[in-house]
C-alpha angles and dihedrals in degrees: 000000000000095000102241127115124252096255092050090049091050093049089049093050097048098078091040091053092046090052091051095243097119135031113224114185138159116261108253095224100034118039091194089062129076130206109216120183140162112263124220090261090051090051090052092049091047091051092050092048097048098079090053094047091049088050092052089048091052091049092049091051090049093050101037101028131238095262091056094046090051090047091049093048090049092051092048090050091049090049092050092051091049094050092051094053 
């Protein structure tokens, strides 16, 4: 769903798991599957970061313009769809 392969996802999750930000457990019914969820500590960190992210988004929109941001997002979505087919 997020467009990265399994090994990249695992490498990305390792430091987050070690820091207690995410929970990464085996699926009880399918040992090939994992259940990854945001831990309480991760939810707190996300809540603290969200105002900064929103501020950065507002600044980006101000500098680049909403029309450009919408066009860029559309092009990225189109590119993703074409790569998947």
